[in-house]
N, C-alpha and C positions, 0 to 999 in steps of 0.2 A: 761376370754377372753384373758388376757395378756399372760397366759400360752400357749394358743392355738396359738396366734400370734408368740410367741417366737419359738414354735416348727416349725411353717410354715417357718419362716425366716431361721431357722437352716437347714431345709430340702432344702430350696432353695440354700443355700451356698454349701451344700453337692452335690446337683445335678449339679450346674454349674461347679464343679471341674472335671466333667467327659465328657466334650465336645468332640465329635467325629470329626475326620478330614473329610473335604468335598472337593471333587475335585474342583479345580479352585478358592477356597476362602482361604484367609489368616486368620490371627487371628480375632476372632469374636468380634471386638471392634467397637463401634458406631462411625459414622463420627463426626468430631468436630462440635460443635454448630456454625451455621452460624451467621454472623453479622446480625443486625436488617435489615429486608428487607421491601420493599414497597409492598409485595404481598397483593393482594386484599383479600386473604383468612384469613389474620390476624394471629398473633403469637400464638394463642391458638387453631389453627386448629388441629384436631385429625387425623393424618395419621396412618393407621393400616394395618394389614394383617389378613386373616381369614382362619379358618379350621373348620372341624366338628369332632365329636367323632368317630362314626362308620366308616366314610369314610376314616379315617386316622389311627386309633389306632391299629387295629389288635387285636389278642388275645381276641376276642369278647366273651362275655357271651351270653347265649341263648336269642334270641330276635326275634321279628317279621321279621326283615330283613334277619337274617340267614335262617329263614324258607322260605321266599320268594325266596331267592337264590336257596335253595334246590328244590323248586317247579318249577324253570325255568332252565332246563338243558342247554339251549342255552346261558345263561349268563356266564360271567367270574366267576370262583370260587373266593371266597373272600380271601382265604389263610390268610395272616396277613396284608392285605392292604399295607400301607407303613411303618408299624411297628412304628408308632408314640409313642406307649406306651413305647417302649424301648428307643427310640431315641429323646424324647421330649427335653432334655437339649440341644442337638445339634441344633434342629430346632428353639428353642427359641433364642439361641445365634445367629442364622442366621437372625432372625427378628430384634434383637437388633443391629446387624451390619448394617442393612438397616437404622436404626435410627428412626423406627416408635414408636409411643406412645401407641398403642393399639394392643393387640393380642387377637383375638376372638377364643374361643374354645367351645366345647360342654361338658356338664356333663351328661354322659350316665346313665340313670335310670337303664337299664338292668345290668350294672356293680355294681350298689349300692344295689339293692334289688333282689337277685337271686330267692327268694321265697316270697310268700305273707306275710309270718310271720317272715322273717329274713332279717336284713340289714348286709352288708358285710363291716366290718371295713377295710379290705385290699383294697376294692374298693375305699373307701373314702381316704385311705392313698395315693393312686396313685394321686387322684385329689388334695389332700393337697400339695403334692410335686410339681405337675404341676402348680397350681395357684401361689404357693409361688415362684417358679422359674421365672414366668412371672414378678411378682412384684419385685423380686430381680434384674432382668435384666433392671429395669427402665421403664417397660410398665404397662399399666392399663389392667386388664383382662376384656374382654367382654364375659360373660358366657351365653351360650345358654342352656336353660332347656330342650328343646325338638327339636331335629333335625331329626324327622320322625322315631325314633326308641324307642321301649318300650320292657319290659321284655317278655320272652317266656311265662311265666305263665299268663301275661295279654293278650297275643295273644290267648292263649288257652281258655280264657274266652270271646273271641270275639273282643278284642281290643276296638275300639271306638264304636262298636255296643253295647257294654255292658254299661248300664247306670251307673254302679259302677265305670267305668273308670275315671270319673271326680274326685271323692274323692280319688281314688288310686293315681292319678296324683298329686293332691294337697298335699297329704301326703308326697310324694317324694319331691315336691317343697319345702315344709316347712323344711325338713331335710337339703336340699342343701342351702337354704337361711340362715338358722340359722348358718350353718357352715362357710359360706364365706362372709356374709354381712359386717363384720368388715374390710374386705380388700377393701371395696368401689368399687366393680366391676360395670360395666355397665351390664344391664340384657336384654337378649332377651328371651321372654317367649316361643314362638312357632315360628320356622323357616318357612317362606313362607306357611302359613296355607292352601291356596287354592291348591298349588301344592301337599302338604301333603295329602289333601283330595283326589285328583285325583289318587295318588299312592294307597291309601287305597280302592278306588272304584275298581281299576283294580285288586288288589291282594287279597282283603278281602271282596268283595261284600258289600262295605260300602254305606249307604244312605248318600248322600252328605249334604243335609240340616240338618240332624241329627248331623253329625259330625261337621258341621260349628257351630251349636249352642253349642256343647260341647267344642269345641276349644275356642270359645268366653268366655264360662264360666270359663275355666281354666285360660285364660289370665287375665280376670277381677279379679278373685280370687287371682291370683299371684300378680297382680299389687298392690292390697290393702295390701296383706301380706308383700310384700317387703318394702313398704313404712312404715309399722308399725315397722319393724325391722331396716331398713336403711333409716332414714330420709334424704331427699334430693337425693334419688336414681334416676338414669336415667333408665327408663324401656321402652321397645318397643316390638312389634312383627313385624318383617320385612316382607314387602310385596314383592312378585316377580312380578315386573311391567310387564304388557302385553300391548305393544304398540297397539294403535288403539282400545283397548277394556278395558282399565283399570277400568272405572267406572262400566262396566258390570261384570267384573271378580272379582275384589277386593272390589267393592263398598259395597256389602252385609256384608263383613267382617268388613269394616271400620265403617259401620253403627252400628255394635254391640260393637266395642272396641274403637272407636275414642276418647271417653272422657277419656280413661285410657291409653294414650300414652304421655310420657314425651317428646319424640321426634319421628318423623316419620322416621322409618327405611325403606330404599328402596333398593331393589336389581335390578340392571339394566344390561341387556346383549344384547338384540337383537331388531332390527326394524322389519318391515314387509317384507315378501317375494314377495308380489304382491299388486296391488292396491285394491284387494278385501279383506279387513281386516277380514271379517267374515269367509273366508275359511282358514285363517292361525292362527287367534288368538283364539286358543283353551284355555280352562280354565287353563291349566298348562303352557301356553306359548309355547307349542310344535307345530310342524307342522306334517302333515301326512308323513309316510315313502314313499320313501326310503331316504329322506333327512337326512343326519347325522348332529349331533349337530354342528360340525365344518363347515358345509355348510350353517348354518343359517346366515341371513344377519346382518353384524356388521355395525351399523350406530351410531358412537360415539356421534353425535350431539343430538341423541334421549335422552340422559341423561339430557339435558337441559329441554326438555319437561316433562320428568318424575318429575324433581324437580319443574318445574312450576306448574304442576298439583296439587301437594301436598302443595305447598306454597299458592296456591289460596284456597284450601280446608281447610287448617289449617294455617291461616296467623300468628297466635301467637306461633306456635310450630317450634322448630329447625328441620332441616333435616339432615340425615346422610345416606350416601351411605354405606350400611352394606356389600354389595357384588357387585363387578364389575370385569369383566375380559374377556378374549377372548379364546375360545377353539381352539386347533389344533388337528389334527388326528395323534395319535401315535408320537407326537413330530415333525412331518414333517412340512415344510413350508406350509402356506396356499396357495391354488391355485390362489388366487387373489394377492398374494405377500405382503399382509399387515402383518407387523411384530408386535410382542407383544409390542415392544418398541414404535412403531409408534401409536398403538392403545392407549397405556397408556398416551403418551404425548398429543394426540388429545383429549382424555377424560378429562384430567386435564385442558386443554384449555377451554372446555365447562363448567367445574365446575367453573372456574374463571369467565367466562362470566355470569353464573347464579348468582354468588355472587355479581358481579358488578351491576347486574340488580335488586338487592335487595332481593334475595332469601337467607334465613338464613341457609346456609349449614355449618355444624360444623365439619363434619368428612367424611373420605373415607377409606374403607377397600378394599384391593386388594384380590380377590378370584382367586387363593389361594396361600398360601406360597409355597406349594409343590403340585405336582400332587397327585391324590387320587383315591378312588373307586367311580366312578360316577354312583352309583345306578344300577349296573348290568354290568358295563364295565370299563376296564382300558384304552380304546382307546381314549376318550376325555381327552386332557391334558390342564389344566388350570394353572399349577404351574409356579411361578417365578423360582423355582428350579424344574427341571424335574426328575422323578423317573420312570425308566422302570421296572415296577413290573414283567411283564411276561418274560423278557429276562435277567434281572440282579438280581441274587440271593443276591447280597450285598446291594441292594436297595440304591445305592449311590444317593445323592442329587447333581445334576449337574446344575450349574447356566445357565439360559438362558441369552440372551443379555439384557433382560429387568431388570435383577438384578441391574446392574449399573445405568440404566435409572431411576428406582424407587428410588434408593439411592440418586441420584442427585436431583430428584424432592422433596424428603423429606428434604434434606439439604437446598435447596433454597426455600422451601415452595411453590412449584408450578413450572410452566414453565415461561420462560421470557416473559415480556409484548410484545416483538416483535415476539413471536412464532406464526406461522400460521399452521393450521392442514394439515397434509399430505393428508388426505382423505377429499375432499370437501363435503359439505352437499349434500345429495341425493335429488331426487325429493320429494317434500313434502308429496306426497301420499304414499311414502314408509317409512316414518319415524314414525310419530305418529299423523295421522289425527284424528279429524279435526284441532287440535291445531297447528300442524306444517304447515298447509296451511292457517289457519286464521291469524296467526301472525308469519310468518317464520323469523328465524334469519339467517343472512348471515355472511360470513367472510369478513372483510374489505379488 
């Protein structure tokens, strides 16, 4: 193990010597440590950024998602995504410059096991360098084992319709955990399992109950194995929170895996589009077309109710916002004038309110560090750094106004106690009923 760790650190040092220039950003050095603050979040709060494998890496191996793209000619072609595979030292340096403590990435099974009987050492070498570079930059890796992508050979066997998928998945998990547990990562087993299921229902004629049982089996198996290899590990499966319907949507998942969560990972993005929650709260959190993702209602106070929901369900477990952000359309300003910076500050205000009210929130990851491939389209832009994949062959990382905002939030461990949200709370029926109406929170 000492030899492996030495190799990883050496790889990190080599990787960080090849940082690429980025428009509008100077040397990638972290901000100076701030003096002790009175922030309600506490000095050990984990600020982070998030990315996924397939959405960012490019140079992809054969997978279910490359096949889905080929089968949907109306989708944007994948090309090389934002080429994170070649540019990860630069992107990790940008995260370090923000001052965050955690960098979430995915470890793509399709890259590691190109055939059922062969593991690719070159695939592992890429992740060796990637994870070591995160550690060398002073951040803790948060490693996602499954962000909706699996090898093409597994797709040919039926994907999650194949009962053998569970053991195939667990075999890959054991290889990954054995390789990286010594670096003490935080682990995400399966990203947003219910949304994963809905993609597979649409693209692969999946039986949702069957897949839910199989995803619960792999999470629970991974949880036990990780703890056997990495005592004291922090393991979760992050839920995609659905306002107004969380118990119906993610409740069956939580019933199956709730005993094997070291913390509750929550992804929060949107409130309700109308007072009739049943018409908008579909299982994957989407709404009927023609509404675009960038048109969905952004109600930052809803994150308070998401945290409240899980703090009541699991009073003894910490809470971590594994993903949160705001989409725009092709990088254009939102029609309602709400900026990424305003949304970020308003959201952190509500995190601090939740903490002050006794909710044990320990971390927050911004989704995402850069724009990426949003499962069929490059139009939704979530990145702190924007990347115009369709128009810029150089794939330059260009800072949005929220880059400096997040850097200041991280430096000062939150927003000032005197801060008041730019966006006032919405009517309670549009946030997260019934909780938002039964016990509404207001801005002083």
